[in-house]
C-alpha positions in Angstrom: 21.5 -74.4 -61.7 21.1 -72.0 -58.7 22.3 -73.4 -55.4 19.6 -72.0 -53.0 19.8 -72.4 -49.3 17.6 -71.0 -46.5 19.2 -67.8 -45.1 20.2 -69.3 -41.8 21.7 -72.4 -43.4 23.4 -70.3 -46.1 24.9 -68.1 -43.4 26.2 -71.1 -41.6 27.8 -72.5 -44.8 29.5 -69.2 -45.5 30.9 -69.1 -42.0 32.3 -72.6 -42.4 34.0 -71.6 -45.7 35.5 -68.5 -44.1 36.7 -70.7 -41.2 38.4 -73.1 -43.6 40.0 -70.2 -45.5 41.3 -68.7 -42.2 42.6 -72.1 -41.0 44.5 -72.6 -44.3 46.0 -69.1 -43.9 47.0 -69.7 -40.3 48.4 -73.1 -41.2 50.6 -71.5 -43.8 52.0 -69.0 -41.4 52.6 -71.7 -38.8 54.4 -73.9 -41.3 57.1 -71.2 -41.6 57.9 -71.7 -37.9 57.8 -75.5 -38.0 54.3 -75.9 -36.5 52.2 -77.9 -38.9 49.1 -79.3 -37.3 46.1 -77.6 -35.7 43.4 -79.7 -34.0 40.1 -78.9 -32.3 38.8 -81.0 -29.4 35.5 -82.5 -30.2 33.1 -81.7 -33.1 32.3 -78.1 -33.9 28.8 -77.2 -33.0 26.6 -74.3 -34.1 25.6 -71.8 -31.4 22.2 -70.1 -31.2 23.7 -67.3 -33.3 24.8 -69.7 -36.0 28.5 -69.4 -35.2 30.7 -72.5 -35.0 31.9 -73.3 -31.5 34.6 -75.6 -30.1 35.5 -76.2 -26.4 39.3 -76.2 -27.2 41.8 -75.5 -29.9 45.2 -77.1 -29.9 48.4 -76.5 -32.0 50.9 -79.2 -32.3 54.3 -79.5 -34.2 55.5 -82.0 -36.7 56.3 -84.5 -33.9 52.9 -84.2 -32.4 54.1 -82.2 -29.4 51.6 -79.6 -28.1 52.8 -76.1 -28.5 49.7 -74.1 -27.7 46.2 -74.8 -26.2 43.1 -72.6 -25.9 40.5 -74.2 -23.7 37.2 -73.1 -22.2 37.7 -75.4 -19.2 40.7 -76.3 -17.0 43.1 -78.5 -19.1 45.6 -81.2 -18.1 49.1 -80.3 -17.2 52.1 -81.4 -19.4 55.4 -81.2 -17.4 58.5 -83.3 -17.6 57.1 -85.4 -20.4 54.2 -86.5 -18.3 50.5 -85.5 -18.5 48.7 -84.8 -15.2 44.9 -84.6 -14.9 43.1 -81.3 -14.9 42.1 -81.6 -11.3 45.7 -81.3 -10.2 45.9 -77.8 -11.8 45.5 -74.9 -9.4 43.2 -72.1 -10.3 39.5 -71.6 -11.0 37.4 -72.9 -13.9 37.6 -70.4 -16.8 39.3 -69.7 -20.0 42.9 -71.1 -20.4 45.6 -70.3 -22.9 48.6 -72.6 -22.4 52.1 -72.1 -24.0 54.4 -75.1 -24.4 58.1 -75.5 -25.3 59.6 -77.7 -28.0 59.3 -80.8 -25.8 55.6 -80.1 -25.2 56.2 -79.0 -21.5 54.1 -76.2 -20.2 56.0 -73.0 -19.8 53.3 -70.4 -19.1 49.7 -69.4 -19.6 46.9 -67.0 -19.2 43.7 -67.7 -17.2 40.5 -65.7 -17.1 37.5 -66.4 -14.9 34.5 -64.5 -13.4 36.5 -63.5 -10.3 40.0 -62.7 -11.7 42.7 -63.2 -14.4 46.3 -64.2 -14.3 49.4 -64.6 -16.5 52.2 -67.0 -15.4 55.7 -67.8 -16.8 57.6 -70.9 -15.6 61.2 -72.0 -14.9 62.2 -75.5 -16.1 60.4 -77.2 -13.2 58.5 -74.6 -11.3 56.5 -71.4 -11.6 58.6 -68.3 -11.9 56.4 -65.2 -12.4 52.7 -64.6 -11.7 50.8 -61.4 -12.6 47.2 -61.6 -11.3 44.1 -59.6 -10.5 41.0 -60.5 -8.5 37.9 -58.7 -7.5 34.8 -59.1 -5.4 32.1 -56.4 -5.2 33.8 -53.0 -4.6 37.1 -54.6 -3.6 39.9 -55.6 -5.9 43.6 -56.5 -5.9 46.5 -56.8 -8.3 49.8 -58.6 -7.7 53.1 -59.2 -9.5 55.1 -62.0 -7.8 58.5 -63.5 -8.6 59.6 -66.7 -7.0 62.9 -68.3 -6.1 64.3 -70.6 -8.7 64.7 -74.2 -7.6 67.5 -76.6 -8.6 66.6 -77.2 -12.3 67.8 -80.8 -12.1 65.0 -81.7 -9.7 62.1 -83.7 -11.1 58.8 -81.8 -11.0 57.4 -84.0 -8.3 60.4 -83.4 -6.0 60.5 -79.6 -6.2 59.6 -78.0 -2.8 57.4 -75.0 -2.5 59.5 -72.0 -3.7 59.5 -68.8 -1.6 58.5 -65.5 -3.0 61.4 -63.1 -3.6 59.5 -60.0 -5.0 55.9 -59.0 -4.5 54.5 -55.8 -6.0 50.8 -55.3 -5.4 47.8 -53.2 -4.6 44.5 -53.8 -2.9 41.6 -51.5 -2.3 41.6 -51.9 1.6 45.4 -52.1 2.1 46.9 -49.8 -0.5 50.1 -50.3 -2.5 53.2 -52.3 -1.5 56.6 -53.7 -2.6 58.1 -56.5 -0.6 61.6 -57.8 -1.2 62.4 -61.1 0.5 65.5 -63.2 1.2 66.2 -66.7 -0.2 64.0 -68.2 2.6 61.0 -66.0 1.7 61.4 -63.7 4.7 60.5 -60.1 4.0 63.6 -57.8 4.5 62.5 -54.5 2.8 58.9 -53.3 2.7 57.7 -50.1 0.9 54.1 -49.3 1.6 51.4 -46.7 1.1 48.5 -47.9 3.2 44.8 -47.5 2.7 44.9 -44.1 4.4 47.7 -42.9 2.0 50.4 -43.0 4.7 53.8 -44.0 3.3 56.4 -46.1 5.1 59.7 -47.8 4.3 60.8 -50.7 6.6 64.0 -52.7 6.8 63.7 -56.0 8.7 66.1 -58.5 10.1 66.0 -62.3 9.6 63.6 -62.6 12.6 61.1 -60.1 11.2 62.0 -57.3 13.6 62.1 -53.8 12.1 65.7 -52.4 12.3 65.1 -49.3 10.2 62.0 -47.3 9.3 61.1 -44.0 7.5 59.3 -42.1 8.8 60.1 -43.0 12.4 57.3 -43.1 15.0 56.5 -39.8 16.8 58.4 -41.1 19.9 61.5 -41.7 17.9 61.1 -45.4 18.1 60.8 -47.7 15.1 57.8 -50.0 15.1 
């Protein structure tokens, strides 16, 4: 007996079979690392092109702890063993890839939206490194930022805002810059090439006053 299906339905069935084979192969690879379960959120739906679509894809380990999440919308936050609603997550709506540690706590992720993209890595209870880019029309900016580490014993809800220690960036109107700050977030060394391609190196005191600069101003004074 010949199993005949209309071409569109047959294509959909073939794609489903390929997806199942791919899932089995991926599951086998994950088993070797102790990750055993993969789960999609919500039923798979066929798109106008006949492809199967899901709004999110989640990988959990044998204990049911989330280890990875891919989502087409802003997801909840899992930190310190608690789950916080998605509206408490900073950042725009977009595509989210979330990485979790062995206890299920979020330790970093990638975000992509229509106005920018970012990658972040976390300390135990706070954000550590952010690499981001944004654009609007003919203007754009890129930034790598490293923040001060808080006391790791503090619960997430008690961690104060951590100051930035290193900022390396570029923007179309302002040029390129490197800012090194002290433990209170006060800029102390600034290297800059401004929008007119003029370079400058500044050393600042704790009050923000310039105490050394290259090149010096034409009058010999430091600005």
